[in-house]
N, C-alpha and C positions, 0 to 999 in steps of 0.2 A: 504494500500500500504506500502511496506517495503522500508526502506532507507539503503543503504550501507554506513557506516559511516567511510570513510577513512580520512575525514577532508582535502581533497585535494583542497578545494576551496581557501586555503591560498596561497597567491602569493609567489612563490619561488623567490630567489634572482638570478638575471641574472648573468651568468658567473661562477656559481659554477658547480662542476662536477656532472655527472649523476650516478656515481658509487663511493662509498666510498672505499678507499684502505684498505687492511687488515692492522690493526694497533694494537699497544699495548702501554699502558701508563706506564707499569712497566719496561721499558727498563733501562739499567744501566745509571747512571748519565752521562750527556754529557754537552757540552759547553752551551746548551740552558736551563740548569736545573735551573739556578738562574733567579729571576725576573729581569726585565730590570733595569739597574743601579747598579747591583751587579755582582761580579765575585767570583770564588773560591778563598779561602784564600791561600790554598796550603802551609800552615806552615809545612806540612808533605806530603808524597806521596799520602795518602788517606784522606787528609783534604779537604772536599767538603763543608765546611761552607761558606755561601755566605756573602760577605762583600763588602764594598766600595773599589774602586781601591787603595785608599791610604792605607788602612789596609793591602791589599795584598803586596804592595810595602814595607810596614813596616815589615811584616813577613819575606820577602826575605832578607831585610837588617839585621834583627836580626839573622836570620839563618847564614848569612855570617860572622857575628861577634861573633858567639857562643863561639868559642874556646878562644877568647881573654877575655871573661867575666867569665871564669871558673877558680877556684882555688881549691886546695885540702883543705877540711875543715870539719866541723862537719856534713855536708850533703854529704860527699864523694867527689869524684873527680870533680863533677859538682856543687860544692858549688859556689854561685854567689859572685862576688866582691861587695864591699860596694855600695849601691845605686841601686842594681838590685835584682830582684826576678824571680823565675821560671814563665814562661809564662803560662804553663798548657793549651795550646790550645786543647790538647787531652791527654789521659792517657800515661804517660811516657815522656811527653814533658818537658824537663829540659833546654830549651833555656832560657838564662837570658835576661830579659827586664826590662824596668822601671816600677814602680808601675802603672803609667797611662796606659801603653800598656797592662799590665796584666788585669787591670779593663776593658779596651776596648775589650780585647779578651773574657773575661767572659761574657760581655754584648752581643757580637756577637754570642757566643755559645747559650745563652739563647733565642735569637731571630731567631735562625737558621731555625726553621720550618715555620716561617712566611715569609721567603724570597725565598722559593723554588716554582717553577712552578709545583705544584702537581696536578693542574687541577682537583679539586674535583667537582664531579657532583652529583646532586640529581634530582629526578623527582617527582613532585606533580601534583595535578589537580586543576582546577578552573572552575567556571561556569560564563558565560558572564552575566553581570548585565543587567536588562531590564530598559532602560531609557524611561521616560515618553515622549510621542509624537514621538517616533521613532519606526519603524517597528520591529516586533519580528521575528527573523529568526527561521527556522524549527529546528535548533539544539541549540537554545539559552539555553534550560534547561538541556543540556547534559554536563557531565564533560569532560574537554579537558586537554591535557597534557601540563604542564608547566615545562620547563627545568631551573634549577638553578645551578649556579656554583660559586666557589670561588678559591682563590690561582691561578688566571690567571694574565697575564700581562694586564695593562691598555690598552684599545683600543678595536678593533673589534675582536669578537670571532665567529668562524663559528660553526653552529649547524646543526645536521643531525638526522633524524629518517630513518632507513633503514632496509631492510630485511636481514636475515642471509647470503644471497648470495651477500650482499653489494649493492644491487640495492636501490637507494634512493626513499623513500616515501615522505619525506618533507625535505626542507632545508631552512635555514635562517641565520640571524646574530643577535648578541646582543652586546651591548657596555659594556665591563667590566670596572667598575669604582670603586673608593674608597668608602667604607661605614664603618662607625664607628663600631669597634669591630670585623671586618672581615679582615683577612689577604689578601693582594694582591688585585687584581681587582675582583669584584663579579658582578653577573647579575641575573635577572629573565626574562625569555622569554616565552610569550604565543605563542603556536604553532598553535592553531586552530584544532589540530588533536584529534579526539575523544578518550578518555581514556576508552577502552573497559574493562580493568581490574576493574577500579573504577565503571563502569556501571554494572558490574557483569554479562556480557554477556557470553553465552556458546559457541559462535562462534568467528570468527575473527582469527587473526594469530599473532604469536610472532614477534617482531621486536626489534631493539635496538636504543636507543638515545645515542648520543656521541657528544663531542665538541672538537674543535681544537683551541688551543691558536693562536691568529693571529700573534703574534710577533715571538715566538720561533718555532711554528709549532708543538708543543707537543700536544699529544692527551690525553683526559681524558679516564678513564675506561668507557666501554660501560655499559649502564643501560637497562635492559630488560623491554619492554613495550608490551602491547597488543592492536592491532589496527584492523581496517577492519571489525568490527562487523555489524550486521544488526538488526534493531528494527522495530517494527510495527509503 
């Protein structure tokens, strides 16, 4: 007898949509681009480095005071008065600030990529362990799809596997939390959906795995998977 391995015995989360909206994770930076607790620095019109609110306020104050801190000198008309140095938040930034602010600016620049909600997604597979004394399910020995993510906000992340027409095959949630050496919130979620690509099946159909950041609403890139195969 053959089994159709959609993996749909996994309990879906109540209240989630039955169709995933058409989305893209590569949209231009918006107000939700920074991880929770950070805002754009806006030291210049295209400065989207994510910083604490105090650093943004400092940048605005320094910008407002810029002309009062310039003199003509060995570095041209934007030579800083004594006690100040160029901020260098970006190329060509010659706003004069204290050395402490310059150091903070450089530190924020170096950590920029760790503060964005880039919603990175990967898909791997797993096999359910067989525990002594417990019944062995019919698909226990088959590889299933595991969804992993990082650079999410801490908290609940919505997960989907869906057809190209956006009809949902599986949906669930995962809790993004802090883990050593990984930027932002990260998670690993077992879906219970059979990984037909890993199984090496010749049938089944293509689908996509995708995640939505629970706080900002930002979507990850979609990850192609293969589901719905049959085996003897």
